[in-house]
C-alpha positions in Angstrom: 0.1 0.1 0.0 1.3 3.6 -0.8 2.6 5.3 2.3 0.1 8.1 3.5 1.6 11.1 5.1 0.0 13.6 7.6 0.2 17.5 7.4 1.6 19.6 10.2 -2.1 20.5 11.3 -3.0 17.1 11.2 -0.3 16.1 13.5 -0.9 19.1 15.8 -4.5 18.0 16.1 -3.5 14.4 17.3 -0.8 16.1 19.7 -3.6 18.2 21.2 -5.8 15.1 21.6 -2.8 13.6 23.5 -2.3 16.5 25.7 -6.1 16.5 26.6 -6.0 12.8 27.5 -3.1 13.4 29.7 -4.7 16.2 31.4 -7.8 14.3 32.3 -5.7 11.4 33.4 -3.6 13.3 35.9 -6.5 15.4 37.0 -8.0 12.2 38.1 -4.8 11.2 39.6 -5.7 13.9 42.5 -8.6 11.7 43.3 -7.1 8.5 43.2 -5.6 7.4 46.6 -6.8 3.9 47.2 -7.3 0.5 45.3 -11.0 1.2 45.5 -10.1 4.6 43.6 -7.7 3.1 41.2 -9.8 0.2 40.1 -13.5 1.2 40.7 -13.4 5.0 40.4 -14.6 5.1 44.0 -17.8 3.6 43.0 -19.0 7.0 41.7 -19.8 6.5 38.0 -23.2 7.5 36.6 -25.0 5.8 33.6 -24.0 7.9 30.9 -20.2 7.6 31.5 -20.7 3.9 32.0 -22.4 3.5 28.8 -20.2 5.5 26.7 -17.0 4.0 28.4 -18.3 0.5 27.7 -18.8 1.3 23.9 -15.5 3.2 23.4 -13.6 0.3 25.1 -15.1 -2.4 23.1 -15.0 -0.7 19.9 -11.3 -0.2 19.1 -9.7 -3.8 18.3 -12.6 -5.3 17.2 -14.3 -2.6 15.5 -12.7 0.4 13.9 -9.7 -1.9 12.9 -10.6 -5.2 13.0 -14.1 -5.0 11.9 -13.5 -2.8 8.8 -10.8 -5.1 7.8 -12.9 -8.2 8.2 -15.5 -6.3 6.2 -13.1 -5.5 3.4 -12.1 -9.1 3.2 -15.3 -10.8 3.3 -18.3 -8.7 3.8 -20.8 -7.3 6.1 -21.6 -10.8 8.0 -18.9 -9.6 10.6 -21.5 -7.2 12.1 -23.4 -10.2 13.3 -20.7 -9.8 16.3 -22.1 -6.3 16.7 -25.6 -6.6 16.8 -25.5 -9.5 19.1 -24.2 -7.4 21.8 -27.5 -5.8 22.2 -29.5 -8.6 23.3 -26.5 -9.9 25.4 -26.3 -6.7 27.3 -30.0 -6.9 28.1 -29.6 -10.2 29.7 -26.6 -8.7 31.5 -28.5 -5.7 32.9 -31.6 -7.7 34.0 -29.9 -10.7 35.6 -26.1 -10.3 36.5 -25.8 -6.5 37.1 -27.8 -6.6 40.3 -26.2 -9.8 41.6 -22.7 -8.3 40.9 -23.4 -4.9 42.5 -25.1 -6.4 45.6 -22.1 -8.5 46.4 -19.9 -5.3 46.5 -17.2 -7.4 44.5 -14.3 -5.6 43.0 -13.4 -8.1 40.3 -15.6 -10.5 38.4 -13.4 -13.6 39.6 -14.3 -12.4 43.1 -18.0 -13.2 42.4 -17.0 -16.8 41.5 -15.6 -17.1 45.1 -18.8 -16.2 46.5 -20.8 -18.4 44.2 -18.3 -21.4 44.4 -15.0 -21.0 46.2 -11.7 -19.4 46.1 -10.1 -22.1 43.8 -12.6 -21.3 41.1 -11.8 -17.6 41.4 -8.2 -18.0 41.0 -8.4 -20.2 38.0 -10.7 -17.7 36.4 -8.7 -14.7 37.4 -5.5 -16.2 36.1 -7.2 -17.2 32.7 -8.5 -13.5 32.6 -5.3 -12.0 33.0 -3.6 -14.0 30.3 -6.6 -13.4 28.0 -6.4 -9.6 28.8 -2.7 -9.3 27.8 -2.2 -11.9 25.2 -5.7 -11.3 23.3 -7.2 -7.9 24.2 -4.2 -5.7 25.1 -1.9 -7.3 22.4 -4.6 -7.3 19.8 -5.2 -3.6 20.4 -1.6 -2.6 20.4 -1.1 -4.4 17.1 -4.2 -2.4 15.6 -2.7 0.7 16.9 0.8 -0.2 15.4 -0.7 -1.0 12.1 -2.1 2.4 12.2 1.2 4.1 13.2 3.1 2.3 10.6 0.8 3.3 7.8 1.5 6.9 8.8 4.8 6.6 9.8 6.6 4.2 7.5 10.1 4.3 9.5 8.4 3.1 12.4 8.6 -0.8 13.2 5.5 -2.6 14.9 7.3 -3.2 18.3 8.4 0.4 18.6 4.8 1.4 17.7 3.2 -0.8 20.1 5.4 0.1 22.9 4.7 3.7 22.3 1.0 3.3 22.6 1.4 1.1 25.6 3.7 3.6 27.2 1.1 6.6 26.6 -1.9 4.5 27.9 -0.3 2.9 30.7 1.2 6.3 32.2 -2.4 8.2 32.4 -4.2 4.7 33.5 -1.4 4.2 36.4 -2.1 7.9 37.3 -5.6 8.2 37.4 -7.0 4.5 37.5 -10.5 3.5 36.1 -11.9 7.0 36.7 -9.2 8.4 34.0 -10.2 5.5 31.8 -13.8 6.1 32.0 -13.6 9.9 31.5 -11.3 9.8 28.8 -13.5 7.2 27.2 -16.4 9.6 27.3 -14.3 12.0 25.2 -12.9 9.3 23.0 -16.5 7.6 22.3 -17.8 11.1 21.1 -14.9 11.6 18.8 -14.8 8.1 17.2 -18.5 8.3 16.6 -18.2 11.4 14.8 -15.2 10.5 13.1 -16.6 7.3 11.9 -19.7 8.7 10.7 -17.7 11.3 8.4 -15.5 8.5 7.0 -18.8 6.5 6.2 -20.7 9.5 4.5 -17.3 10.1 2.3 -16.9 6.4 1.4 -20.5 6.3 0.3 -20.0 9.5 -1.6 -17.2 7.7 -3.6 -20.1 5.5 -5.0 -22.3 8.7 -5.8 -24.4 7.6 -2.9 -25.6 4.7 -5.1 -26.6 1.5 -3.2 -27.1 -0.2 -6.9 -23.5 0.8 -7.7 -22.2 -0.9 -4.6 -24.2 -4.0 -5.3 -23.0 -4.1 -9.0 -19.4 -4.1 -7.9 -19.4 -6.2 -4.9 -19.4 -10.0 -4.6 -22.9 -11.0 -3.5 -21.7 -12.7 -0.6 -19.9 -9.8 1.0 -23.5 -8.2 1.2 -25.2 -11.1 3.1 -25.4 -11.3 6.8 -26.1 -15.0 7.1 -23.5 -16.9 4.9 -23.7 -20.8 3.9 -22.7 -23.6 6.7 -19.6 -24.3 4.4 -18.4 -20.7 4.5 -14.9 -20.3 6.0 -15.4 -16.9 7.4 -18.8 -16.9 9.6 -21.3 -19.9 8.9 -24.8 -19.2 9.8 -24.8 -21.9 12.6 -21.9 -20.3 14.0 -23.7 -17.0 14.2 -26.5 -18.7 16.3 -24.3 -20.8 18.2 -20.7 -19.5 18.9 -21.4 -15.7 18.5 -23.7 -15.5 21.4 -21.0 -17.9 23.7 -18.2 -15.4 22.8 -20.5 -12.1 23.2 -21.6 -13.5 26.7 -18.0 -13.9 27.8 -17.0 -10.6 26.7 -19.7 -8.3 28.0 -20.8 -10.4 31.0 -17.8 -11.7 32.5 -14.9 -10.0 31.0 -13.1 -8.0 33.7 -12.1 -5.1 31.6 -15.5 -4.5 30.4 -17.4 -5.3 33.6 -15.3 -3.1 35.9 -17.0 0.0 34.6 -20.4 -1.5 36.0 -18.7 -2.6 39.1 -17.9 1.2 39.7 -21.3 2.5 39.4 -23.0 4.3 42.0 -26.3 2.5 42.2 -27.7 -0.8 40.4 -29.9 1.4 38.4 -27.1 3.3 36.8 -25.1 0.2 36.0 -28.2 -1.3 34.2 -29.1 2.0 32.2 -25.4 2.2 31.2 -25.2 -1.4 30.0 -28.3 -0.7 28.0 -26.8 2.5 26.6 -23.9 0.6 25.3 -26.0 -1.9 23.7 -28.0 0.7 21.9 -24.8 2.3 20.5 -23.8 -1.0 19.1 -26.6 -1.1 16.7 -25.5 1.6 14.1 -22.0 -0.2 13.9 -23.1 -1.9 10.7 -23.5 1.4 8.8 -20.7 3.5 10.4 -17.7 0.9 10.6 -18.7 -2.1 8.4 -20.1 -0.8 5.3 -17.1 1.6 4.7 -14.9 -1.4 4.9 -17.1 -3.1 2.2 -17.3 0.1 0.0 -13.5 0.3 0.2 -13.3 -3.0 -1.8 -14.6 -1.0 -4.8 -12.3 2.2 -4.8 -9.4 0.9 -2.7 -8.9 -2.6 -4.1 -5.4 -4.6 -3.6 -4.6 -3.6 0.0 -1.7 -5.9 1.2 -3.7 -6.4 4.5 -7.4 -5.9 5.3 -6.5 -4.3 8.8 -5.1 -1.4 6.8 -8.3 -0.3 5.2 -9.5 2.1 7.9 -6.3 4.2 8.0 -6.2 4.1 4.2 -9.9 5.4 4.2 -8.5 8.4 6.5 -5.6 9.1 4.3 -7.6 8.7 1.0 -10.6 10.5 1.8 -10.1 13.0 4.1 -8.8 16.8 3.9 -6.2 18.4 5.9 -7.3 19.1 9.5 -10.2 16.4 9.2 -7.8 13.7 8.6 -6.0 14.6 11.9 -9.5 14.7 13.9 -10.4 11.4 12.6 -7.1 9.8 13.3 -7.5 11.2 16.6 -10.8 9.3 16.8 -9.1 6.1 15.7 -6.2 6.5 18.2 -9.1 7.2 20.8 -10.6 4.0 20.3 -7.2 2.2 20.5 -6.2 4.0 23.6 -9.6 3.3 25.2 -8.9 -0.4 24.9 -5.5 -0.5 26.1 -6.0 1.6 29.1 -9.2 -0.5 30.1 -7.1 -3.8 29.5 -4.1 -2.7 31.4 -6.4 -1.4 34.5 -8.4 -4.8 34.7 -5.4 -7.1 34.6 -3.6 -5.1 37.3 -7.0 -5.0 39.2 -7.1 -8.9 39.1 -3.5 -9.2 40.2 -3.8 -6.9 43.0 -7.2 -7.8 44.2 -7.4 -11.5 43.6 -3.7 -12.6 44.5 -1.8 -9.8 46.2 -4.4 -8.5 48.6 -5.6 -11.9 49.8 -1.9 -13.0 50.4 -1.0 -9.7 52.4 -4.3 -8.6 53.9 -2.7 -5.9 55.9 -1.5 -3.7 52.9 -2.8 -0.4 53.1 -5.0 1.2 50.5 -2.2 3.6 49.3 0.4 0.6 49.2 -2.2 -1.5 47.3 -2.8 1.4 44.9 1.0 1.6 44.2 1.2 -2.2 43.7 -1.5 -1.9 41.0 0.3 0.9 39.3 3.4 -1.4 39.2 1.4 -4.2 37.7 0.2 -1.8 34.9 3.8 -0.9 34.0 4.7 -4.9 33.8 1.6 -5.9 31.8 2.3 -2.7 29.4 5.8 -4.2 28.3 4.5 -7.7 28.1 1.6 -6.8 26.0 4.0 -4.6 23.7 6.1 -7.7 23.1 3.3 -9.9 22.3 1.6 -7.6 19.8 4.0 -7.9 16.7 3.5 -11.7 16.6 -0.2 -11.2 15.9 1.0 -10.3 12.2 1.5 -14.1 11.6 -2.5 -14.7 11.8 -5.0 -14.2 9.0 -6.1 -11.0 10.5 -6.6 -9.2 13.9 -10.2 -10.1 13.9 -9.6 -13.7 13.3 -6.9 -13.8 15.9 -9.1 -12.2 18.7 -12.2 -14.4 17.9 -10.4 -17.7 17.5 -8.3 -17.3 20.7 -11.6 -16.7 22.8 -13.4 -19.7 21.0 -10.9 -21.9 22.6 -10.8 -20.3 26.1 -14.0 -19.1 27.3 -17.1 -21.7 26.6 -16.2 -23.4 30.0 -16.4 -20.0 31.7 -19.7 -19.3 30.1 -21.1 -22.4 31.3 -20.4 -22.1 35.0 -21.5 -18.3 34.9 -24.7 -18.9 33.0 -25.9 -22.3 34.1 -24.6 -21.5 37.5 -26.8 -18.5 37.5 -30.0 -20.4 36.8 -29.2 -23.9 38.4 -28.4 -23.4 42.0 -27.7 -27.2 42.5 -24.1 -26.9 41.0 -21.5 -26.3 43.7 -17.7 -25.5 43.8 -16.4 -29.0 42.8 -18.8 -29.2 39.9 -17.5 -25.5 38.6 -13.8 -26.4 39.1 -14.2 -29.9 37.2 -16.2 -28.2 34.4 -13.3 -25.5 33.9 -10.5 -28.2 34.2 -12.4 -30.7 31.9 -13.5 -27.9 29.4 -10.2 -26.7 28.9 -8.9 -30.2 28.5 -11.5 -30.5 25.6 -10.3 -27.1 24.3 -6.6 -28.2 24.2 -7.7 -31.3 22.5 -9.6 -29.4 19.9 -6.7 -26.8 19.5 -4.4 -29.8 18.6 -6.9 -31.5 16.2 -7.3 -28.2 14.5 -3.6 -27.6 14.0 -2.8 -31.1 12.9 -5.8 -30.9 10.4 -8.1 -33.6 11.9 -10.7 -31.1 13.0 -12.0 -28.9 10.2 -14.5 -26.7 12.0 -15.1 -22.9 12.1 -13.9 -21.6 15.4 -17.5 -20.6 16.3 -18.6 -24.1 15.9 -15.9 -25.4 18.1 -16.8 -22.8 20.8 -20.4 -24.3 20.6 -18.9 -28.0 20.7 -16.9 -27.0 23.7 -19.9 -25.2 25.5 -22.0 -28.2 25.0 -19.4 -30.7 26.4 -18.7 -28.5 29.4 -22.5 -28.0 29.8 -22.9 -31.9 30.1 -20.0 -32.2 32.4 -21.3 -29.4 34.6 -24.7 -31.0 34.9 -23.3 -34.4 35.6 -20.8 -33.3 38.3 -23.3 -31.0 39.7 -25.7 -33.8 40.4 -22.9 -35.8 42.0 -21.1 -33.5 44.2 -21.9 -31.4 47.1 -24.4 -28.5 46.4 -23.5 -24.9 47.6 -24.7 -23.4 50.7 -28.0 -21.9 51.3 -26.6 -18.5 51.6 -24.8 -18.9 48.2 -27.9 -20.0 46.6 -29.9 -17.0 48.1 -27.5 -14.3 47.3 -25.6 -15.4 44.1 -28.0 -17.2 41.8 -31.3 -16.1 39.9 -34.6 -15.3 41.7 -37.6 -13.5 40.4 -37.1 -10.5 42.8 -33.9 -9.1 41.0 -36.0 -8.1 38.1 -38.5 -6.0 40.2 -38.2 -2.2 39.9 -39.1 -1.9 43.6 -37.6 -3.7 46.8 -39.5 -4.3 50.0 -37.6 -3.4 53.0 -39.1 -4.7 56.3 -38.2 -3.5 59.9 -37.4 -6.5 62.3 -36.5 -5.6 65.7 -34.9 -2.2 65.1 -33.1 -3.0 62.0 -33.7 -3.0 58.3 -33.3 -6.2 56.4 -32.8 -6.2 52.6 -33.1 -9.8 51.0 -31.3 -11.3 54.2 -28.6 -8.8 54.5 -29.0 -6.5 57.7 -28.5 -2.8 57.7 -28.2 -1.2 61.1 -31.0 1.2 62.0 -30.1 3.8 64.8 -33.4 5.6 65.4 -34.4 5.1 69.0 -38.0 4.9 68.1 -39.4 2.9 65.4 -42.7 1.3 64.4 -42.3 -2.5 65.5 -42.9 -3.7 61.9 -43.4 -1.6 58.7 -42.4 -2.0 55.0 -41.1 0.5 52.6 -41.0 0.2 48.6 -37.7 1.8 47.2 -37.8 3.0 43.7 -34.7 1.1 42.7 -32.8 -2.0 43.9 -30.3 -0.7 46.5 -26.7 -1.7 47.0 -25.9 -4.0 49.9 -24.2 -2.2 52.7 -25.3 1.4 51.5 -28.1 3.4 52.6 -29.1 6.3 50.5 -32.6 7.2 52.1 -33.9 8.7 55.0 -36.9 7.1 57.0 -39.2 8.5 59.4 -41.0 6.6 61.9 
């Protein structure tokens, strides 16, 4: 591909964006004193920042680079990964958000300790750390490095990846999740506006004629559902494998769920998740179709992942190219800062803090900052290796297809089937990943020729049977685990009943002290939203 150069004005706009991000990060650093501030923004986040941050963090590696590249290579069916997020986020908001927030957890694996035991927690935590560094962060750094090398031809992949990791790591280590979320708000606005501009200008290259696009594009590139034999995304994989990958990403992946855990209330967390689901719906038009259109007027790119930066350099005038490039870098930085912060949270809260509970909040925060720096370097080392795969999007989804189905089983089935206990969950994780390893070896050897979405469905089915079988034969969880960490109809209610019993208020079995000296022996109050355990936001009179 021909090298693309930026004008001084474009570079100045990108530099201004970086300065603004640093300003936000270091402003948040003044409010970051403890691990709770660093990893959960002090649990002060409202629903708008949560929703925009969820969208911005997801949209980089799998969308503006990977999705556009996949669309350029094999068509709009890749958008199935995007619209599927909307129904999954509805399930997340309805069923899992109240359980997560009422448990007052700091990490998603911590929830598994409450639902099962600490062995399951540490297993999943270690798996998530590996996935965050090798899959999420490294994949995003590779996408960013591709962009930088397109605009700066003398830069190699490793140097570009290390540069991006260093910038994101600095403001993330300084300001923590608050810096991540509030920079994400800025980034979400910029990248939505930038991608909309690129989409309009790409369509203008075809004279805004859908008929012209259809005439010059292979029919399969404009079909959402592809034949079962298709090597990119067969229709059965869309219905079976994509929801499994989506459930893991949106409902159990620490770097996504961490924003929800920092919410100031269940209502804010739910609304934020639904806002993110709404923002995922127009991705087909803003980021997928421009990749398909580029196949008409930008044929012959060496690598599909180069298509979005190529669109910027080809279509946009001076000044606007810098603004949209800033949007692209914004998307990348959003994912990098998120995964670095979440991986550090897992190490600090799931391993370091339990081993040394006497650590002060300030010292714990500094350990977390050190972990961010270490993961920053490790992910930059892995990123250049992704170039050996068919494409960024293929790398991301294939890796998750082998890793996550057993995890989805213990979360999803464990939510609705209270009989399964800790031993069943651990056996399912070990057995499911043994099946994953066998499928991976068989795929490499050519013995198993299934699309990775179908492999995800196969591993999920085997893990589900294993979970059910071992769940019936092993010890069940305690009554408290069932009551607080599995589904019950009350979590769908818009109001929660609180009853006074002997001078204290009880909320679904968790007592909250009530200090008034006079009270009615028994009365009930209906609250307008589901409250958090161990937190009182209301005044009662008796």
